C-alpha positions as CSV (number, residue, x, y, z in Angstrom):
1,M,0.1,-5.8,-2.3
2,K,-2.4,-8.5,-2.6
3,E,-4.9,-8.7,-5.6
4,R,-8.4,-9.8,-4.5
5,F,-11.6,-9.6,-6.2
6,S,-10.4,-8.5,-9.3
7,I,-8.9,20.5,-7.6
8,S,-8.3,21.9,-8.0
9,L,-8.0,23.8,-4.7
10,L,-11.5,25.3,-5.1
11,V,-13.1,21.8,-5.0
12,L,-10.9,20.7,-2.2
13,S,-11.9,24.0,-0.4
14,C,-15.5,23.4,-0.9
15,T,-15.4,19.8,0.0
16,V,-13.8,20.6,3.4
17,L,-16.2,23.1,4.1
18,C,-19.1,20.8,3.2
19,V,-17.9,18.3,6.0
20,M,-16.8,21.1,8.6
21,S,-20.1,20.1,10.4
22,A,-19.5,16.4,9.9
23,C,-17.8,16.2,13.1
24,S,-21.3,17.0,14.8
25,Q,-23.1,15.2,12.0
26,A,-24.9,18.2,10.5
27,K,-27.8,17.2,8.1
28,S,-28.0,19.6,5.2
29,N,-27.9,19.2,1.3
30,D,-26.3,22.5,0.9
31,I,-22.6,22.2,-0.1
32,V,-21.6,25.0,2.3
33,A,-22.7,24.8,5.9
34,E,-25.2,27.6,7.2
35,G,-22.9,30.4,8.5
36,E,-19.6,29.2,7.0
37,S,-17.7,30.6,3.9
38,P,-15.2,28.8,1.7
39,V,-11.6,28.8,3.1
40,R,-8.3,28.0,1.5
41,V,-6.8,25.5,3.6
42,S,-3.7,25.2,1.6
43,D,-1.9,25.8,-1.7
44,S,0.9,23.4,-1.5
45,Y,-0.1,21.0,-4.0
46,S,0.5,20.2,-7.8
47,F,-3.2,19.1,-8.6
48,T,-5.6,18.0,-6.2
49,E,-8.3,15.2,-6.7
50,G,-10.7,12.9,-5.5
51,P,-11.9,14.4,-2.1
52,A,-13.9,11.7,0.0
53,A,-14.9,12.3,3.9
54,D,-14.9,9.4,6.3
55,A,-17.6,8.9,8.9
56,R,-15.8,11.3,11.3
57,G,-15.7,13.9,8.9
58,D,-12.0,14.1,8.0
59,V,-11.5,14.6,4.3
60,Y,-9.0,12.6,2.3
61,F,-7.6,13.8,-1.2
62,T,-5.1,13.1,-3.6
63,D,-2.2,15.3,-4.9
64,Q,-2.3,13.1,-8.2
65,P,1.0,14.3,-10.0
66,N,2.9,13.5,-6.9
67,N,1.5,10.1,-6.0
68,K,0.1,11.1,-2.7
69,I,-3.0,11.2,-0.5
70,Y,-3.4,13.6,2.3
71,R,-5.7,13.7,5.1
72,W,-7.4,16.9,6.6
73,D,-8.5,16.7,10.3
74,C,-12.0,18.2,10.8
75,E,-11.3,19.1,14.4
76,S,-7.9,20.4,14.3
77,G,-7.5,21.5,10.5
78,E,-4.2,19.7,10.3
79,I,-3.3,18.2,6.9
80,T,-1.1,15.1,7.2
81,L,0.2,12.7,4.6
82,F,-1.8,9.4,4.5
83,T,0.4,7.7,1.7
84,D,2.9,8.6,-0.6
85,Q,2.3,5.4,-2.8
86,S,-1.3,6.1,-4.1
87,G,-1.1,4.6,-7.3
88,R,-1.7,7.9,-8.9
89,S,-5.1,7.8,-7.4
90,N,-7.9,9.9,-8.6
91,G,-11.6,9.5,-7.4
92,M,-12.2,7.9,-4.1
93,F,-15.1,6.8,-1.8
94,F,-15.3,5.3,1.7
95,D,-16.9,1.7,1.9
96,A,-19.0,0.7,4.9
97,E,-16.1,-0.8,6.7
98,G,-14.3,2.5,6.7
99,N,-11.8,1.7,4.0
100,L,-10.8,4.1,1.4
101,I,-11.5,2.9,-2.2
102,A,-9.5,4.6,-4.7
103,C,-9.2,4.8,-8.7
104,A,-5.5,3.9,-9.0
105,D,-4.8,5.4,-12.5
106,M,-1.1,4.3,-12.5
107,D,-1.9,0.9,-13.5
108,N,-5.5,1.4,-14.2
109,Q,-6.6,-0.5,-11.3
110,L,-9.1,-0.1,-8.4
111,W,-7.3,-0.2,-4.7
112,R,-8.7,-0.6,-1.1
113,F,-6.7,1.3,1.4
114,D,-6.9,0.4,5.1
115,M,-6.6,3.2,7.8
116,K,-2.8,2.6,8.1
117,G,-2.4,3.4,4.5
118,Q,-1.8,-0.2,3.3
119,A,-3.1,-0.8,-0.2
120,E,-4.6,-4.1,-1.7
121,T,-5.8,-4.4,-5.2
122,L,-9.5,-5.1,-5.8
123,I,-9.7,-5.1,-9.7
124,T,-7.2,-5.3,-12.4
125,N,-9.2,-6.0,-15.5
126,Y,-12.6,-6.2,-17.0
127,R,-13.1,-9.3,-19.3
128,G,-9.7,-10.1,-19.4
129,K,-8.5,-6.5,-20.6
130,L,-6.9,-3.6,-18.6
131,L,-9.4,-0.8,-17.7
132,N,-9.2,2.5,-19.9
133,G,-8.4,4.6,-17.0
134,P,-10.6,4.5,-13.8
135,N,-11.7,7.9,-12.7
136,D,-14.2,7.9,-10.2
137,V,-15.9,5.4,-7.7
138,W,-19.1,5.5,-5.9
139,I,-20.5,2.6,-3.4
140,A,-24.4,2.2,-3.2
141,K,-26.2,1.5,0.1
142,D,-26.6,-2.2,-1.2
143,G,-22.8,-2.5,-1.4
144,G,-22.6,-2.2,-5.2
145,Y,-19.4,-0.4,-6.6
146,Y,-19.8,1.8,-9.7
147,L,-16.8,2.8,-11.6
148,T,-16.3,5.2,-14.3
149,D,-13.7,4.3,-17.0
150,P,-13.0,7.1,-19.4
151,Y,-9.8,7.2,-21.7
152,F,-7.5,9.7,-20.8
153,K,-4.0,8.9,-22.2
154,R,-1.3,9.5,-19.4
155,D,2.3,10.1,-20.0
156,Y,3.3,8.1,-16.9
157,W,1.7,4.9,-18.3
158,T,4.0,2.0,-18.8
159,R,1.5,-0.1,-20.3
160,N,0.1,-0.1,-23.8
161,P,-1.3,3.6,-23.9
162,E,-4.1,2.9,-26.3
163,R,-7.7,2.5,-25.2
164,Q,-8.1,-1.0,-23.8
165,Q,-12.0,-1.3,-23.4
166,P,-14.3,-1.2,-26.6
167,V,-16.4,1.5,-24.7
168,E,-15.9,4.2,-22.2
169,G,-18.5,3.5,-19.7
170,I,-19.6,3.0,-16.2
171,I,-18.8,-0.5,-14.8
172,R,-20.9,-1.9,-12.0
173,L,-19.5,-4.7,-9.4
174,R,-22.5,-6.5,-8.1
175,E,-20.6,-9.2,-5.9
176,A,-17.2,-10.5,-6.0
177,N,-15.9,-11.4,-9.4
178,S,-19.1,-10.2,-11.0
179,W,-18.6,-7.1,-13.1
180,S,-21.0,-5.7,-15.6
181,C,-20.9,-2.7,-18.0
182,S,-23.9,-0.7,-16.5
183,T,-23.7,2.2,-18.9
184,Q,-21.9,2.5,-22.3
185,R,-20.8,6.0,-23.3
186,S,-18.3,7.6,-25.6
187,T,-18.1,11.0,-24.0
188,N,-15.4,10.2,-21.1
189,P,-17.7,9.7,-18.2
190,T,-15.9,10.9,-15.0
191,V,-17.5,12.1,-12.0
192,L,-20.0,10.1,-9.9
193,S,-22.2,11.4,-7.1
194,E,-25.3,10.0,-5.3
195,H,-28.7,11.3,-5.9
196,P,-31.2,11.1,-2.7
197,T,-33.3,8.6,-4.6
198,E,-30.1,6.2,-4.6
199,N,-29.5,6.8,-8.2
200,F,-26.0,7.9,-9.3
201,C,-25.5,11.2,-11.3
202,M,-22.6,12.0,-13.8
């Protein structure tokens, strides 16, 4: 792996339905498409996280305790394994080039997966220290990365299990090797989502 510039079931089901019309590029702010109802697509996972839809409408999600990422096909409804080496990925988001960006919580890093499931490390630290535990990622239209970095101690960490960063905040990557702490909080910031005004919501 190269280093570069340093659900619950309900959530998954709602996300799948949210993109059921993505294959036809439906335009709607509703979480469930008109005329659709939530459908359980599978209950075969320990704990699902990080649903992210690609440009086609396929949904990628993690089975975090089992270190896997799966792909749900928006046309066939089939679920296939994307990778069994996910770095215990949590939140995920697709970049403009169609790569899957993932918060790899196992080693407190940010990873990028190509569509063959090959990963590379984007970030390993902030100001010379490990991240607390990257939880979610969002990419703005200007290409800026926003990353939540709360602290939830994991039993699978092989690193020093104590909090690494002085704050639990949101970190922004403006350009290669240029990270800044955009927001400082002490209340475990986790989920990021996009607002129509191009602001992010937690």
